[in-house]
PDB file of N, CA, C, O and CB in Angstrom:
ATOM      1  N   MET A   1     -22.089 -27.269 -15.950  1.00  0.00           N
ATOM      2  CA  MET A   1     -21.678 -26.062 -15.543  1.00  0.00           C
ATOM      3  C   MET A   1     -20.855 -25.396 -16.879  1.00  0.00           C
ATOM      4  O   MET A   1     -19.881 -25.968 -17.368  1.00  0.00           O
ATOM      5  CB  MET A   1     -20.792 -26.251 -14.169  1.00  0.00           C
ATOM      6  N   GLU A   2     -21.376 -24.133 -17.387  1.00  0.00           N
ATOM      7  CA  GLU A   2     -20.548 -23.537 -18.106  1.00  0.00           C
ATOM      8  C   GLU A   2     -19.718 -22.706 -17.875  1.00  0.00           C
ATOM      9  O   GLU A   2     -20.007 -21.915 -16.978  1.00  0.00           O
ATOM     10  CB  GLU A   2     -20.955 -23.189 -18.753  1.00  0.00           C
ATOM     11  N   PHE A   3     -18.410 -22.545 -18.550  1.00  0.00           N
ATOM     12  CA  PHE A   3     -17.401 -21.417 -17.988  1.00  0.00           C
ATOM     13  C   PHE A   3     -17.197 -20.576 -19.205  1.00  0.00           C
ATOM     14  O   PHE A   3     -16.960 -20.995 -20.338  1.00  0.00           O
ATOM     15  CB  PHE A   3     -15.863 -22.014 -17.370  1.00  0.00           C
ATOM     16  N   SER A   4     -17.342 -19.105 -18.751  1.00  0.00           N
ATOM     17  CA  SER A   4     -17.390 -18.363 -19.830  1.00  0.00           C
ATOM     18  C   SER A   4     -16.014 -17.505 -19.449  1.00  0.00           C
ATOM     19  O   SER A   4     -15.797 -17.021 -18.338  1.00  0.00           O
ATOM     20  CB  SER A   4     -18.864 -17.551 -20.029  1.00  0.00           C
ATOM     21  N   SER A   5     -15.001 -17.404 -20.768  1.00  0.00           N
ATOM     22  CA  SER A   5     -13.801 -16.899 -20.671  1.00  0.00           C
ATOM     23  C   SER A   5     -13.808 -15.177 -20.411  1.00  0.00           C
ATOM     24  O   SER A   5     -12.819 -14.547 -20.035  1.00  0.00           O
ATOM     25  CB  SER A   5     -13.095 -17.361 -21.963  1.00  0.00           C
ATOM     26  N   GLY A   6     -14.938 -14.681 -20.655  1.00  0.00           N
ATOM     27  CA  GLY A   6     -15.159 -13.031 -20.845  1.00  0.00           C
ATOM     28  C   GLY A   6     -15.428 -12.735 -19.078  1.00  0.00           C
ATOM     29  O   GLY A   6     -14.905 -11.679 -18.723  1.00  0.00           O
ATOM     30  N   ASN A   7     -15.910 -13.243 -18.328  1.00  0.00           N
ATOM     31  CA  ASN A   7     -16.311 -13.042 -17.162  1.00  0.00           C
ATOM     32  C   ASN A   7     -15.189 -13.343 -16.075  1.00  0.00           C
ATOM     33  O   ASN A   7     -15.555 -13.139 -14.918  1.00  0.00           O
ATOM     34  CB  ASN A   7     -17.477 -13.781 -17.026  1.00  0.00           C
ATOM     35  N   ALA A   8     -14.065 -13.731 -16.223  1.00  0.00           N
ATOM     36  CA  ALA A   8     -12.973 -14.034 -15.678  1.00  0.00           C
ATOM     37  C   ALA A   8     -12.193 -13.008 -15.158  1.00  0.00           C
ATOM     38  O   ALA A   8     -11.619 -12.395 -16.058  1.00  0.00           O
ATOM     39  CB  ALA A   8     -12.356 -14.676 -16.440  1.00  0.00           C
ATOM     40  N   ARG A   9     -11.910 -12.508 -13.808  1.00  0.00           N
ATOM     41  CA  ARG A   9     -11.072 -11.685 -13.348  1.00  0.00           C
ATOM     42  C   ARG A   9      -9.995 -11.914 -12.445  1.00  0.00           C
ATOM     43  O   ARG A   9     -10.049 -12.996 -11.859  1.00  0.00           O
ATOM     44  CB  ARG A   9     -11.673 -10.941 -12.947  1.00  0.00           C
ATOM     45  N   ASN A  10      -9.186 -11.293 -12.225  1.00  0.00           N
ATOM     46  CA  ASN A  10      -8.016 -11.275 -11.538  1.00  0.00           C
ATOM     47  C   ASN A  10      -8.531 -10.020 -10.205  1.00  0.00           C
ATOM     48  O   ASN A  10      -8.657  -8.811 -10.402  1.00  0.00           O
ATOM     49  CB  ASN A  10      -6.584 -10.829 -12.731  1.00  0.00           C
ATOM     50  N   ASN A  11      -8.728 -10.659  -9.047  1.00  0.00           N
ATOM     51  CA  ASN A  11      -8.885  -9.675  -8.206  1.00  0.00           C
ATOM     52  C   ASN A  11      -8.012  -9.822  -7.212  1.00  0.00           C
ATOM     53  O   ASN A  11      -8.488  -9.849  -6.078  1.00  0.00           O
ATOM     54  CB  ASN A  11     -10.088  -9.556  -7.779  1.00  0.00           C
ATOM     55  N   SER A  12      -6.647  -9.942  -7.361  1.00  0.00           N
ATOM     56  CA  SER A  12      -5.676 -10.230  -6.224  1.00  0.00           C
ATOM     57  C   SER A  12      -5.228  -8.447  -5.887  1.00  0.00           C
ATOM     58  O   SER A  12      -4.420  -8.160  -5.003  1.00  0.00           O
ATOM     59  CB  SER A  12      -4.128 -11.463  -6.846  1.00  0.00           C
ATOM     60  N   GLY A  13      -5.754  -7.646  -6.553  1.00  0.00           N
ATOM     61  CA  GLY A  13      -5.232  -6.424  -6.078  1.00  0.00           C
ATOM     62  C   GLY A  13      -5.687  -5.940  -4.227  1.00  0.00           C
ATOM     63  O   GLY A  13      -4.933  -5.278  -3.513  1.00  0.00           O
ATOM     64  N   PRO A  14      -6.726  -6.341  -3.894  1.00  0.00           N
ATOM     65  CA  PRO A  14      -6.607  -6.104  -2.511  1.00  0.00           C
ATOM     66  C   PRO A  14      -5.666  -7.146  -1.467  1.00  0.00           C
ATOM     67  O   PRO A  14      -5.430  -6.761  -0.321  1.00  0.00           O
ATOM     68  CB  PRO A  14      -8.033  -6.094  -2.088  1.00  0.00           C
ATOM     69  N   ALA A  15      -5.244  -8.243  -1.866  1.00  0.00           N
ATOM     70  CA  ALA A  15      -4.411  -8.735  -1.428  1.00  0.00           C
ATOM     71  C   ALA A  15      -3.105  -8.295  -1.380  1.00  0.00           C
ATOM     72  O   ALA A  15      -2.462  -8.368  -0.332  1.00  0.00           O
ATOM     73  CB  ALA A  15      -4.518  -9.562  -1.793  1.00  0.00           C
ATOM     74  N   ILE A  16      -2.591  -7.798  -2.510  1.00  0.00           N
ATOM     75  CA  ILE A  16      -1.335  -7.093  -2.834  1.00  0.00           C
ATOM     76  C   ILE A  16      -1.301  -5.848  -1.813  1.00  0.00           C
ATOM     77  O   ILE A  16      -0.470  -5.888  -0.906  1.00  0.00           O
ATOM     78  CB  ILE A  16      -1.295  -6.612  -4.467  1.00  0.00           C
ATOM     79  N   TYR A  17      -2.280  -4.600  -1.935  1.00  0.00           N
ATOM     80  CA  TYR A  17      -2.587  -3.953  -1.036  1.00  0.00           C
ATOM     81  C   TYR A  17      -2.399  -4.225   0.509  1.00  0.00           C
ATOM     82  O   TYR A  17      -1.919  -3.442   1.328  1.00  0.00           O
ATOM     83  CB  TYR A  17      -3.586  -3.814  -1.338  1.00  0.00           C
ATOM     84  N   GLY A  18      -2.863  -5.460   0.725  1.00  0.00           N
ATOM     85  CA  GLY A  18      -2.797  -5.939   2.615  1.00  0.00           C
ATOM     86  C   GLY A  18      -1.731  -5.977   2.635  1.00  0.00           C
ATOM     87  O   GLY A  18      -1.174  -5.249   3.457  1.00  0.00           O
ATOM     88  N   LEU A  19      -1.039  -6.691   1.897  1.00  0.00           N
ATOM     89  CA  LEU A  19       0.430  -7.578   2.255  1.00  0.00           C
ATOM     90  C   LEU A  19       1.533  -6.074   1.925  1.00  0.00           C
ATOM     91  O   LEU A  19       2.747  -6.030   2.128  1.00  0.00           O
ATOM     92  CB  LEU A  19       0.810  -9.408   0.780  1.00  0.00           C
ATOM     93  N   GLY A  20       0.904  -5.277   1.531  1.00  0.00           N
ATOM     94  CA  GLY A  20       2.235  -3.867   0.957  1.00  0.00           C
ATOM     95  C   GLY A  20       1.625  -2.935   2.832  1.00  0.00           C
ATOM     96  O   GLY A  20       2.567  -2.538   3.518  1.00  0.00           O
ATOM     97  N   PHE A  21       0.544  -2.765   3.266  1.00  0.00           N
ATOM     98  CA  PHE A  21      -0.108  -2.412   4.460  1.00  0.00           C
ATOM     99  C   PHE A  21       0.603  -3.035   5.505  1.00  0.00           C
ATOM    100  O   PHE A  21       1.011  -2.252   6.363  1.00  0.00           O
ATOM    101  CB  PHE A  21      -1.511  -2.766   4.484  1.00  0.00           C
ATOM    102  N   ILE A  22       0.859  -4.201   5.667  1.00  0.00           N
ATOM    103  CA  ILE A  22       1.427  -4.578   6.613  1.00  0.00           C
ATOM    104  C   ILE A  22       2.930  -4.980   6.676  1.00  0.00           C
ATOM    105  O   ILE A  22       3.536  -5.405   7.659  1.00  0.00           O
ATOM    106  CB  ILE A  22       0.729  -5.383   6.918  1.00  0.00           C
ATOM    107  N   GLY A  23       3.469  -4.722   5.242  1.00  0.00           N
ATOM    108  CA  GLY A  23       4.942  -4.409   5.465  1.00  0.00           C
ATOM    109  C   GLY A  23       5.169  -3.270   5.663  1.00  0.00           C
ATOM    110  O   GLY A  23       6.247  -3.157   6.247  1.00  0.00           O
ATOM    111  N   ALA A  24       4.530  -2.019   5.403  1.00  0.00           N
ATOM    112  CA  ALA A  24       4.738  -0.592   5.839  1.00  0.00           C
ATOM    113  C   ALA A  24       4.413  -0.520   6.968  1.00  0.00           C
ATOM    114  O   ALA A  24       5.193   0.130   7.664  1.00  0.00           O
ATOM    115  CB  ALA A  24       4.111   0.398   5.199  1.00  0.00           C
ATOM    116  N   LEU A  25       3.507  -0.955   7.489  1.00  0.00           N
ATOM    117  CA  LEU A  25       3.035  -0.662   9.199  1.00  0.00           C
ATOM    118  C   LEU A  25       4.012  -1.655  10.036  1.00  0.00           C
ATOM    119  O   LEU A  25       3.761  -1.538  11.235  1.00  0.00           O
ATOM    120  CB  LEU A  25       1.106  -1.161   9.613  1.00  0.00           C
ATOM    121  N   ILE A  26       4.803  -2.375   9.844  1.00  0.00           N
ATOM    122  CA  ILE A  26       5.991  -2.937  10.196  1.00  0.00           C
ATOM    123  C   ILE A  26       7.298  -1.857  10.447  1.00  0.00           C
ATOM    124  O   ILE A  26       7.987  -1.562  11.424  1.00  0.00           O
ATOM    125  CB  ILE A  26       6.264  -3.935   9.084  1.00  0.00           C
ATOM    126  N   TYR A  27       7.242  -1.387   8.853  1.00  0.00           N
ATOM    127  CA  TYR A  27       8.606  -0.984   8.985  1.00  0.00           C
ATOM    128  C   TYR A  27       8.386   0.841   9.704  1.00  0.00           C
ATOM    129  O   TYR A  27       9.259   1.451  10.321  1.00  0.00           O
ATOM    130  CB  TYR A  27       9.472  -1.154   7.168  1.00  0.00           C
ATOM    131  N   PHE A  28       7.098   1.314   9.401  1.00  0.00           N
ATOM    132  CA  PHE A  28       6.990   2.483  10.282  1.00  0.00           C
ATOM    133  C   PHE A  28       7.037   2.446  11.932  1.00  0.00           C
ATOM    134  O   PHE A  28       7.577   3.292  12.645  1.00  0.00           O
ATOM    135  CB  PHE A  28       5.760   3.038   9.921  1.00  0.00           C
ATOM    136  N   LEU A  29       6.281   1.158  12.399  1.00  0.00           N
ATOM    137  CA  LEU A  29       6.290   0.930  13.618  1.00  0.00           C
ATOM    138  C   LEU A  29       7.981   0.769  14.420  1.00  0.00           C
ATOM    139  O   LEU A  29       8.435   1.415  15.365  1.00  0.00           O
ATOM    140  CB  LEU A  29       5.375  -0.309  13.652  1.00  0.00           C
ATOM    141  N   GLN A  30       8.485  -0.110  13.780  1.00  0.00           N
ATOM    142  CA  GLN A  30       9.790  -0.116  14.344  1.00  0.00           C
ATOM    143  C   GLN A  30      10.822   1.026  14.199  1.00  0.00           C
ATOM    144  O   GLN A  30      11.757   1.345  14.933  1.00  0.00           O
ATOM    145  CB  GLN A  30      10.349  -1.187  13.870  1.00  0.00           C
ATOM    146  N   ALA A  31      10.350   1.579  12.963  1.00  0.00           N
ATOM    147  CA  ALA A  31      10.886   3.326  13.285  1.00  0.00           C
ATOM    148  C   ALA A  31      10.841   4.255  14.442  1.00  0.00           C
ATOM    149  O   ALA A  31      11.694   4.995  14.931  1.00  0.00           O
ATOM    150  CB  ALA A  31      10.212   4.186  12.506  1.00  0.00           C
ATOM    151  N   ALA A  32       9.274   3.941  14.821  1.00  0.00           N
ATOM    152  CA  ALA A  32       9.028   5.163  15.600  1.00  0.00           C
ATOM    153  C   ALA A  32       9.319   5.221  16.997  1.00  0.00           C
ATOM    154  O   ALA A  32       9.056   4.297  17.767  1.00  0.00           O
ATOM    155  CB  ALA A  32       7.762   5.493  15.504  1.00  0.00           C
ATOM    156  N   THR A  33      10.059   6.693  17.459  1.00  0.00           N
ATOM    157  CA  THR A  33      10.593   6.699  18.907  1.00  0.00           C
ATOM    158  C   THR A  33       9.451   6.545  20.092  1.00  0.00           C
ATOM    159  O   THR A  33       9.592   5.990  21.182  1.00  0.00           O
ATOM    160  CB  THR A  33      11.380   8.117  19.134  1.00  0.00           C
ATOM    161  N   SER A  34       8.197   7.244  19.522  1.00  0.00           N
ATOM    162  CA  SER A  34       7.375   7.697  20.508  1.00  0.00           C
ATOM    163  C   SER A  34       5.528   6.894  19.972  1.00  0.00           C
ATOM    164  O   SER A  34       5.074   6.396  18.942  1.00  0.00           O
ATOM    165  CB  SER A  34       7.587   9.705  20.486  1.00  0.00           C
ATOM    166  N   PHE A  35       5.086   7.134  21.131  1.00  0.00           N
ATOM    167  CA  PHE A  35       3.738   6.660  20.365  1.00  0.00           C
ATOM    168  C   PHE A  35       3.191   7.352  19.361  1.00  0.00           C
ATOM    169  O   PHE A  35       2.684   6.676  18.466  1.00  0.00           O
ATOM    170  CB  PHE A  35       2.682   6.560  21.167  1.00  0.00           C
ATOM    171  N   TRP A  36       3.147   8.806  19.243  1.00  0.00           N
ATOM    172  CA  TRP A  36       2.586   9.591  18.584  1.00  0.00           C
ATOM    173  C   TRP A  36       3.182   9.347  17.334  1.00  0.00           C
ATOM    174  O   TRP A  36       2.470   9.416  16.332  1.00  0.00           O
ATOM    175  CB  TRP A  36       2.611  10.807  19.078  1.00  0.00           C
ATOM    176  N   ILE A  37       4.550   9.034  17.218  1.00  0.00           N
ATOM    177  CA  ILE A  37       5.287   8.955  15.656  1.00  0.00           C
ATOM    178  C   ILE A  37       4.599   7.519  15.414  1.00  0.00           C
ATOM    179  O   ILE A  37       4.316   7.403  14.222  1.00  0.00           O
ATOM    180  CB  ILE A  37       7.374   8.957  15.548  1.00  0.00           C
ATOM    181  N   GLY A  38       4.270   6.477  16.116  1.00  0.00           N
ATOM    182  CA  GLY A  38       3.560   5.527  15.507  1.00  0.00           C
ATOM    183  C   GLY A  38       2.462   5.421  15.213  1.00  0.00           C
ATOM    184  O   GLY A  38       2.016   4.487  14.547  1.00  0.00           O
ATOM    185  N   VAL A  39       1.757   6.447  15.698  1.00  0.00           N
ATOM    186  CA  VAL A  39       0.291   6.667  15.287  1.00  0.00           C
ATOM    187  C   VAL A  39       0.275   7.258  13.823  1.00  0.00           C
ATOM    188  O   VAL A  39      -0.567   6.971  12.972  1.00  0.00           O
ATOM    189  CB  VAL A  39      -0.487   7.719  16.349  1.00  0.00           C
ATOM    190  N   ILE A  40       1.572   8.323  13.624  1.00  0.00           N
ATOM    191  CA  ILE A  40       1.524   8.908  12.251  1.00  0.00           C
ATOM    192  C   ILE A  40       2.005   7.747  11.382  1.00  0.00           C
ATOM    193  O   ILE A  40       1.448   7.566  10.299  1.00  0.00           O
ATOM    194  CB  ILE A  40       2.462  10.279  12.072  1.00  0.00           C
ATOM    195  N   GLY A  41       3.121   6.848  11.826  1.00  0.00           N
ATOM    196  CA  GLY A  41       3.338   5.806  10.989  1.00  0.00           C
ATOM    197  C   GLY A  41       2.071   4.797  10.500  1.00  0.00           C
ATOM    198  O   GLY A  41       1.992   4.244   9.403  1.00  0.00           O
ATOM    199  N   PHE A  42       1.211   4.719  11.485  1.00  0.00           N
ATOM    200  CA  PHE A  42       0.018   3.896  10.731  1.00  0.00           C
ATOM    201  C   PHE A  42      -0.776   4.657   9.965  1.00  0.00           C
ATOM    202  O   PHE A  42      -1.557   3.891   9.401  1.00  0.00           O
ATOM    203  CB  PHE A  42      -0.932   3.202  11.626  1.00  0.00           C
ATOM    204  N   PHE A  43      -0.938   5.528   9.720  1.00  0.00           N
ATOM    205  CA  PHE A  43      -1.792   6.494   8.837  1.00  0.00           C
ATOM    206  C   PHE A  43      -0.710   6.728   7.415  1.00  0.00           C
ATOM    207  O   PHE A  43      -1.118   7.036   6.295  1.00  0.00           O
ATOM    208  CB  PHE A  43      -2.183   8.182   9.829  1.00  0.00           C
ATOM    209  N   LYS A  44       0.581   6.519   7.750  1.00  0.00           N
ATOM    210  CA  LYS A  44       1.524   6.748   6.539  1.00  0.00           C
ATOM    211  C   LYS A  44       1.224   5.074   5.918  1.00  0.00           C
ATOM    212  O   LYS A  44       1.111   4.918   4.702  1.00  0.00           O
ATOM    213  CB  LYS A  44       3.486   7.230   7.065  1.00  0.00           C
ATOM    214  N   ALA A  45       1.125   4.013   6.764  1.00  0.00           N
ATOM    215  CA  ALA A  45       1.095   2.800   5.807  1.00  0.00           C
ATOM    216  C   ALA A  45      -0.047   2.740   5.250  1.00  0.00           C
ATOM    217  O   ALA A  45      -0.127   2.285   4.110  1.00  0.00           O
ATOM    218  CB  ALA A  45       1.337   1.516   6.370  1.00  0.00           C
ATOM    219  N   LEU A  46      -1.371   3.260   6.048  1.00  0.00           N
ATOM    220  CA  LEU A  46      -2.239   3.239   4.981  1.00  0.00           C
ATOM    221  C   LEU A  46      -2.226   3.946   3.821  1.00  0.00           C
ATOM    222  O   LEU A  46      -2.768   3.368   2.878  1.00  0.00           O
ATOM    223  CB  LEU A  46      -3.192   3.439   5.359  1.00  0.00           C
ATOM    224  N   PHE A  47      -1.701   5.192   3.569  1.00  0.00           N
ATOM    225  CA  PHE A  47      -1.815   5.717   2.202  1.00  0.00           C
ATOM    226  C   PHE A  47      -0.752   5.767   1.537  1.00  0.00           C
ATOM    227  O   PHE A  47      -0.546   6.567   0.624  1.00  0.00           O
ATOM    228  CB  PHE A  47      -2.291   6.879   2.113  1.00  0.00           C
ATOM    229  N   TRP A  48       0.265   4.647   2.057  1.00  0.00           N
ATOM    230  CA  TRP A  48       1.656   4.647   1.006  1.00  0.00           C
ATOM    231  C   TRP A  48       1.532   4.466  -0.152  1.00  0.00           C
ATOM    232  O   TRP A  48       2.527   4.779  -0.807  1.00  0.00           O
ATOM    233  CB  TRP A  48       2.624   3.730   1.180  1.00  0.00           C
ATOM    234  N   PRO A  49       0.373   3.928  -0.918  1.00  0.00           N
ATOM    235  CA  PRO A  49       0.269   4.060  -2.791  1.00  0.00           C
ATOM    236  C   PRO A  49       0.207   5.296  -3.076  1.00  0.00           C
ATOM    237  O   PRO A  49       0.809   5.639  -4.093  1.00  0.00           O
ATOM    238  CB  PRO A  49      -1.083   3.417  -3.632  1.00  0.00           C
ATOM    239  N   ALA A  50      -0.491   6.296  -2.323  1.00  0.00           N
ATOM    240  CA  ALA A  50      -0.599   7.652  -2.799  1.00  0.00           C
ATOM    241  C   ALA A  50       0.835   8.294  -2.760  1.00  0.00           C
ATOM    242  O   ALA A  50       1.212   8.969  -3.718  1.00  0.00           O
ATOM    243  CB  ALA A  50      -1.645   8.471  -1.916  1.00  0.00           C
ATOM    244  N   PHE A  51       1.712   8.076  -1.569  1.00  0.00           N
ATOM    245  CA  PHE A  51       3.342   8.713  -1.640  1.00  0.00           C
ATOM    246  C   PHE A  51       3.937   7.954  -2.605  1.00  0.00           C
ATOM    247  O   PHE A  51       4.925   8.551  -3.034  1.00  0.00           O
ATOM    248  CB  PHE A  51       4.335   8.593  -0.219  1.00  0.00           C
ATOM    249  N   LEU A  52       3.770   6.917  -3.124  1.00  0.00           N
ATOM    250  CA  LEU A  52       4.280   6.265  -3.784  1.00  0.00           C
ATOM    251  C   LEU A  52       3.883   6.885  -5.366  1.00  0.00           C
ATOM    252  O   LEU A  52       4.813   7.324  -6.043  1.00  0.00           O
ATOM    253  CB  LEU A  52       3.944   4.936  -3.337  1.00  0.00           C
ATOM    254  N   VAL A  53       2.670   6.902  -5.847  1.00  0.00           N
ATOM    255  CA  VAL A  53       2.542   7.540  -7.229  1.00  0.00           C
ATOM    256  C   VAL A  53       2.854   8.809  -7.175  1.00  0.00           C
ATOM    257  O   VAL A  53       3.389   9.248  -8.193  1.00  0.00           O
ATOM    258  CB  VAL A  53       1.258   7.463  -7.833  1.00  0.00           C
ATOM    259  N   ASP A  54       2.643   9.744  -6.065  1.00  0.00           N
ATOM    260  CA  ASP A  54       3.284  11.295  -6.076  1.00  0.00           C
ATOM    261  C   ASP A  54       5.223  11.433  -6.252  1.00  0.00           C
ATOM    262  O   ASP A  54       5.744  12.489  -6.612  1.00  0.00           O
ATOM    263  CB  ASP A  54       2.756  12.049  -4.286  1.00  0.00           C
ATOM    264  N   TYR A  55       5.919  10.356  -5.968  1.00  0.00           N
ATOM    265  CA  TYR A  55       7.244  10.221  -5.821  1.00  0.00           C
ATOM    266  C   TYR A  55       7.519   9.998  -7.367  1.00  0.00           C
ATOM    267  O   TYR A  55       8.354  10.650  -7.994  1.00  0.00           O
ATOM    268  CB  TYR A  55       7.708   9.048  -4.751  1.00  0.00           C
ATOM    269  N   LEU A  56       6.837   9.144  -7.831  1.00  0.00           N
ATOM    270  CA  LEU A  56       7.079   8.735  -9.093  1.00  0.00           C
ATOM    271  C   LEU A  56       6.531   9.487 -10.073  1.00  0.00           C
ATOM    272  O   LEU A  56       7.140   9.414 -11.140  1.00  0.00           O
ATOM    273  CB  LEU A  56       6.727   7.556  -9.256  1.00  0.00           C
ATOM    274  N   LEU A  57       5.295  10.393 -10.054  1.00  0.00           N
ATOM    275  CA  LEU A  57       5.236  11.604 -10.805  1.00  0.00           C
ATOM    276  C   LEU A  57       6.068  12.443 -10.796  1.00  0.00           C
ATOM    277  O   LEU A  57       6.425  12.954 -11.858  1.00  0.00           O
ATOM    278  CB  LEU A  57       4.379  12.201 -10.620  1.00  0.00           C
ATOM    279  N   GLU A  58       6.614  12.822  -9.576  1.00  0.00           N
ATOM    280  CA  GLU A  58       7.610  13.941  -9.699  1.00  0.00           C
ATOM    281  C   GLU A  58       9.036  13.140 -10.279  1.00  0.00           C
ATOM    282  O   GLU A  58       9.879  13.842 -10.838  1.00  0.00           O
ATOM    283  CB  GLU A  58       7.841  14.774  -8.060  1.00  0.00           C
ATOM    284  N   PHE A  59       9.257  11.802 -10.146  1.00  0.00           N
ATOM    285  CA  PHE A  59      10.754  11.639 -10.805  1.00  0.00           C
ATOM    286  C   PHE A  59      10.130  11.536 -12.382  1.00  0.00           C
ATOM    287  O   PHE A  59      11.035  11.815 -13.169  1.00  0.00           O
ATOM    288  CB  PHE A  59      11.833   9.986 -10.177  1.00  0.00           C
ATOM    289  N   LEU A  60       9.439  11.364 -12.765  1.00  0.00           N
ATOM    290  CA  LEU A  60       8.965  11.234 -14.190  1.00  0.00           C
ATOM    291  C   LEU A  60       8.819  12.798 -14.818  1.00  0.00           C
ATOM    292  O   LEU A  60       8.922  13.135 -15.998  1.00  0.00           O
ATOM    293  CB  LEU A  60       7.428  10.367 -14.217  1.00  0.00           C
ATOM    294  N   LYS A  61       8.585  13.519 -13.805  1.00  0.00           N
ATOM    295  CA  LYS A  61       8.590  15.047 -14.153  1.00  0.00           C
ATOM    296  C   LYS A  61       9.944  15.709 -14.517  1.00  0.00           C
ATOM    297  O   LYS A  61       9.852  16.734 -15.192  1.00  0.00           O
ATOM    298  CB  LYS A  61       8.051  15.830 -12.952  1.00  0.00           C
ATOM    299  N   LYS A  62      11.234  15.270 -14.164  1.00  0.00           N
ATOM    300  CA  LYS A  62      12.262  15.737 -13.960  1.00  0.00           C
ATOM    301  C   LYS A  62      12.845  15.180 -15.415  1.00  0.00           C
ATOM    302  O   LYS A  62      14.008  15.415 -15.745  1.00  0.00           O
ATOM    303  CB  LYS A  62      12.860  15.362 -12.564  1.00  0.00           C
TER     304      LYS A  62
END
């Protein structure tokens, strides 16, 4: 069996996103006061990286 160092890849991105999704989902669902706020929290948990990048770019613009 031959090993090629040029083909080695680090595929930990989906795992990091998955853990972040679970953490954000727990956070938003615990803060929800009604069913519909929980539904909105679910969608916020899905798109938390977009919010993070948006806030980061706003911070860097100042």
